[in-house]
C-alpha positions in Angstrom: -65.1 103.6 30.4 -64.8 106.3 33.1 -61.4 108.1 33.3 -61.5 107.6 37.1 -59.6 104.3 38.0 -60.7 102.7 34.8 -64.2 101.9 36.1 -66.9 101.0 33.5 -69.5 103.5 34.8 -72.9 103.2 33.3 -73.3 105.4 30.1 -76.6 107.0 31.4 -76.4 109.6 28.7 -76.7 107.1 26.0 -80.1 105.9 27.1 -81.1 103.6 30.0 -83.9 102.2 32.1 -84.7 105.7 33.2 -85.7 106.7 29.7 -88.2 103.8 29.2 -91.3 105.4 30.9 -90.7 109.0 29.8 -90.5 107.7 26.2 -93.6 105.6 26.5 -95.5 108.3 28.2 -94.7 110.8 25.6 -96.0 108.4 22.9 -99.4 108.4 24.5 -99.4 112.2 24.9 -98.2 112.7 28.5 -96.4 116.1 28.8 -93.4 116.7 30.9 -89.9 116.2 29.4 -88.1 115.4 26.3 -88.2 111.5 25.6 -84.9 109.7 24.9 -86.7 107.8 21.9 -89.3 109.2 19.8 -91.7 106.2 19.8 -94.6 105.9 17.4 -97.8 107.5 18.8 -100.3 105.2 20.4 -103.7 105.6 22.2 -102.5 103.2 25.1 -99.5 101.5 26.2 -98.4 98.5 28.2 -95.1 98.2 29.9 -93.8 94.9 31.2 -90.8 94.7 33.5 -89.2 91.1 33.9 -87.1 91.1 37.0 -83.5 89.8 36.2 -83.8 89.6 32.4 -80.4 91.0 31.6 -79.9 91.7 27.9 -76.7 89.7 27.5 -78.0 86.8 29.4 -81.2 86.8 27.1 -79.0 86.9 24.1 -77.0 83.8 25.4 -80.1 81.8 26.3 -82.4 83.0 23.6 -83.2 79.6 22.5 -85.6 79.5 25.3 -87.5 82.6 24.1 -88.3 82.5 20.3 -90.8 85.3 20.5 -88.5 87.6 22.4 -85.6 86.7 20.2 -87.6 87.8 17.2 -87.5 91.5 18.8 -83.8 91.8 19.0 -83.2 93.3 15.5 -85.3 96.4 16.4 -84.6 96.3 20.2 -82.2 98.2 22.4 -79.6 97.3 24.8 -79.8 99.9 27.5 -78.1 100.3 31.0 -80.0 99.6 34.1 -77.6 101.6 36.4 -75.5 101.1 39.5 -76.0 99.3 41.6 -77.7 96.9 39.3 -80.2 95.9 41.8 -84.0 96.1 42.0 -84.7 98.8 44.4 -82.3 101.2 42.6 -83.6 100.2 39.2 -87.2 100.6 40.0 -86.4 104.1 41.3 -84.8 104.9 37.8 -87.7 103.1 36.0 -90.4 104.9 37.9 -89.1 108.4 38.2 -87.1 108.7 34.9 -84.2 109.7 36.9 -80.6 108.3 37.5 -80.0 106.8 41.0 -78.0 109.6 42.4 -80.8 112.0 41.6 -83.8 109.9 42.8 -81.7 108.7 45.9 -82.5 105.0 46.0 -78.9 103.9 46.0 -78.8 100.3 46.8 -80.2 97.2 48.3 -79.3 98.2 51.9 -78.1 101.8 52.5 -77.5 104.0 55.5 -80.3 106.1 56.9 -78.3 109.3 57.6 -78.4 110.3 61.2 -79.9 107.1 62.4 -76.8 104.8 62.4 -78.7 101.9 60.7 -79.3 100.4 57.3 -82.5 100.5 55.3 -83.3 97.6 53.1 -85.0 99.4 50.3 -86.6 96.2 49.0 -88.5 95.2 52.1 -88.6 98.6 53.5 -88.9 97.2 57.0 -89.1 100.0 59.6 -88.1 102.4 56.8 -88.9 106.1 56.6 -92.0 107.5 54.9 -91.4 106.4 51.3 -92.7 109.8 49.8 -90.1 111.6 51.8 -87.2 109.3 51.0 -88.1 109.6 47.3 -90.4 112.6 46.9 -90.0 113.2 43.1 -93.1 112.4 41.0 -93.3 109.2 39.1 -94.3 108.8 35.4 -97.4 106.9 36.6 -98.4 110.0 38.7 -97.6 112.2 35.6 -99.6 110.1 33.3 -102.7 109.8 35.7 -102.4 113.7 36.1 -102.7 114.0 32.3 -105.9 112.1 32.2 -104.6 108.6 31.2 -106.1 105.7 33.3 -103.3 104.0 35.0 -103.1 100.4 36.3 -100.3 98.5 37.8 -100.5 94.8 38.4 -98.2 92.5 40.5 -98.3 90.3 43.6 -100.6 91.6 46.3 -98.0 92.4 48.9 -96.6 95.1 46.4 -99.7 97.2 46.9 -98.9 99.9 49.3 -95.4 98.6 50.1 -92.5 101.0 50.8 -90.8 100.4 47.5 -94.0 100.9 45.5 -94.8 104.1 47.3 -91.3 105.4 46.8 -90.8 104.4 43.1 -94.0 103.2 41.4 -96.8 105.2 43.0 -99.5 106.5 40.7 -102.8 105.1 39.5 -104.4 101.9 40.9 -103.1 98.5 41.6 -104.7 95.2 40.7 -103.2 92.3 42.5 -102.7 89.0 40.8 -100.4 86.0 41.6 -100.0 84.0 38.4 -98.4 85.3 35.2 -101.5 84.3 33.2 -103.7 86.3 35.5 -101.6 89.4 35.3 -101.7 89.0 31.5 -105.4 88.7 31.5 -105.7 91.9 33.9 -103.4 93.7 31.6 -105.4 92.8 28.4 -108.8 93.7 30.2 -107.3 97.2 31.3 -105.9 98.0 27.8 -109.3 97.4 26.3 -111.2 99.2 28.8 -110.7 102.9 28.4 -110.0 105.4 25.5 -106.5 106.0 27.0 -104.7 103.6 29.2 -101.2 103.1 30.6 -100.6 99.6 32.1 -97.7 98.2 34.0 -97.0 94.5 34.4 -94.3 93.3 36.8 -93.1 89.6 36.9 -90.3 88.5 39.4 -90.2 84.7 39.1 -87.2 84.7 36.7 -85.1 86.7 39.2 -86.2 84.2 41.9 -85.2 81.3 39.9 -82.0 82.7 39.0 -81.2 83.5 42.6 -82.0 80.0 43.9 -80.8 77.7 41.0 -78.5 79.9 39.0 -79.1 81.9 35.8 -77.2 79.2 33.8 -79.6 76.5 35.2 -82.2 74.6 33.3 -84.9 75.9 35.8 -84.0 79.5 34.5 -84.5 78.3 31.0 -87.8 76.7 31.8 -89.0 79.9 33.4 -87.8 82.0 30.5 -89.8 79.7 28.1 -92.9 80.3 30.4 -92.5 84.0 30.1 -91.9 84.0 26.4 -95.2 82.2 25.8 -97.0 84.6 28.0 -95.6 87.8 26.4 -96.6 86.4 22.9 -100.1 85.9 24.2 -100.2 89.4 25.5 -98.8 90.9 22.4 -101.4 89.1 20.1 -104.2 90.1 22.4 -103.7 93.9 22.6 -105.9 96.3 20.8 -104.6 97.5 17.5 -103.8 100.9 18.8 -101.8 99.9 21.8 -98.2 99.6 22.2 -96.1 97.0 24.1 -92.7 97.7 25.8 -90.7 95.2 27.6 -87.7 95.9 29.8 -85.9 94.6 32.9 -84.2 96.0 36.0 -80.9 94.1 36.0 -79.1 90.9 34.9 -77.3 88.3 36.9 -74.1 86.3 37.5 -73.6 82.8 39.1 -71.1 83.0 41.8 -69.6 79.7 43.2 -69.7 79.5 47.0 -66.0 79.0 46.9 -65.4 82.3 45.5 -67.0 84.3 48.3 -65.4 86.1 51.2 -67.3 86.4 54.5 -66.3 89.5 56.3 -67.5 87.8 59.5 -64.5 85.6 59.4 -62.0 88.1 58.2 -60.9 90.4 60.8 -58.8 92.5 58.4 -61.5 93.3 56.2 -64.0 93.9 59.0 -61.7 96.2 60.8 -63.2 99.8 60.8 -66.5 98.9 59.0 -69.4 99.8 61.0 -72.1 98.7 58.6 -71.8 96.5 55.5 -74.6 97.8 53.2 -75.1 97.2 49.4 -75.1 93.6 48.6 -72.6 90.8 47.8 -71.6 91.8 44.3 -71.6 95.6 45.3 -70.9 96.2 48.9 -71.1 99.7 50.4 -69.0 100.1 53.4 -70.1 102.6 56.2 -67.0 103.1 58.3 -66.2 104.0 61.9 -65.3 107.7 62.3 -61.8 108.2 60.8 -61.5 104.8 59.5 -62.6 105.4 55.9 -59.0 105.7 54.5 -57.7 102.7 56.1 -60.6 100.6 55.1 -60.4 101.8 51.5 -56.5 101.0 51.5 -57.1 97.5 53.1 -59.9 96.4 50.7 -58.1 97.6 47.7 -55.0 95.6 48.8 -57.1 92.4 49.5 -59.6 92.3 46.7 -58.4 95.0 44.3 -57.3 92.3 41.8 -61.0 91.2 41.2 -62.9 94.3 42.3 -63.1 98.0 41.8 -62.7 99.6 45.3 -63.5 103.3 45.4 -64.0 106.0 48.0 -67.3 107.8 48.0 -65.8 110.9 46.3 -64.3 108.6 43.6 -67.5 106.7 43.0 -69.6 110.0 42.6 -66.9 111.5 40.4 -66.7 108.5 38.1 -70.4 108.8 37.5 -71.4 105.3 38.9 -74.7 106.8 40.3 -75.1 109.4 37.7 -75.7 113.0 38.9 -75.9 112.8 42.8 -77.9 115.3 44.7 -76.2 116.8 47.7 -78.8 115.4 50.1 -78.1 111.9 48.9 -74.3 111.8 49.5 -74.5 110.5 53.0 -76.6 107.5 51.7 -73.5 106.2 49.7 -71.0 104.2 51.6 -67.7 105.6 52.5 -66.3 102.9 50.4 -68.0 101.4 47.2 -67.1 98.1 45.9 -68.1 96.5 42.5 -66.9 93.0 41.6 -65.4 92.7 38.1 -65.2 88.8 38.3 -67.6 86.1 39.5 -66.8 86.8 43.1 -68.8 88.1 46.0 -68.2 89.6 49.5 -70.8 88.6 52.2 -71.2 89.4 55.9 -72.8 86.5 57.8 -73.1 88.5 60.9 -76.0 90.5 59.5 -77.2 88.7 56.3 -79.8 86.0 56.6 -78.9 82.5 55.8 -81.3 82.1 52.8 -79.5 85.2 51.3 -76.1 83.7 51.8 -77.3 80.6 49.9 -78.3 82.2 46.8 -76.4 81.2 43.6 -77.3 83.9 41.1 -76.3 87.4 42.4 -76.2 91.0 40.8 -75.5 94.5 41.6 -72.1 95.1 40.0 -70.9 96.7 36.7 -70.3 93.7 34.4 -72.1 93.3 31.0 -74.0 90.3 32.5 -75.6 92.7 35.2 -76.0 96.1 33.9 -77.4 95.9 30.2 -81.1 95.3 30.0 -83.4 95.0 27.1 -85.8 97.7 25.8 -88.2 96.1 23.3 -90.9 98.2 21.8 -93.7 96.8 19.8 -95.6 99.7 18.1 -99.4 99.6 17.7 -100.6 97.3 15.0 -102.6 100.2 13.6 -99.4 102.0 12.7 
């Protein structure tokens, strides 16, 4: 718990998503930094990221995942970061840095000097990704160390803005179905003397958004993933490790528990851009209006959300260490829901986004903690 306003800032210093790749890379001989966890040495490594697989959510619904459940005793519950959203978490995962340092600070953030928001997930009309996030990724570091690096995911990820910003390095192999990605991963792990393979799977997050993370559809998708990961683990070479993690968890938010800024003149007053996302809005204010916006939002929603100024959000450590050049990307007012509530803005957000049931982005235990399961090489 942060001393600032009682906000539960992520405990980055105790181990998080940003520590996963550096620790795995060190275990296969990649130099450059002190790993958080001293993992057993391996010739090669496979890292799987399951989008939306929150640790506490997995604990609660682990009956659908007997193989993953068997890893809990030796697994770790680590922080994804704030905001607990894919774009920011992928920056942390790929670079090994906290959000304030790599600068990917939300689903939608201000482009300083341009008076517009950047969607860091779609990257539509975005800046050059390598300039927006110029720090080397661990995939680049592994490739530079002579490790054969391969990443597999949907074809549209190849060369996308988010991929270039957070996950560049090595080569990309497109595969649509989960079994095809498992097959590509197994083939790569067996192909070279030293490999690092990254597999991304996003359907659990999609199902959670559309049907809710407490739905039977979410449980069915988790069962599919569990069977596929068990097959992957069984098929890996004896000297190859397997690490499984995630980017965030999720919360189901009833439609009745959402406020739409488009129909609330008091909350809309002084707000120029509503960035962030429904569970963690970042408000970019009209000149001179930030103090009034902060006071109004605290008075209106402060009983179910943390409402902070930019300076307070930075001081409380929400984003970890923030580089000076990234400060302007953060909202003048930063909001984080502490109950199953949300704030939307239908003036700008697409109808299909407004209809989503499962949401994430805030600081609750259902959103921030993610698993870090490491299966060492069978030869150890």
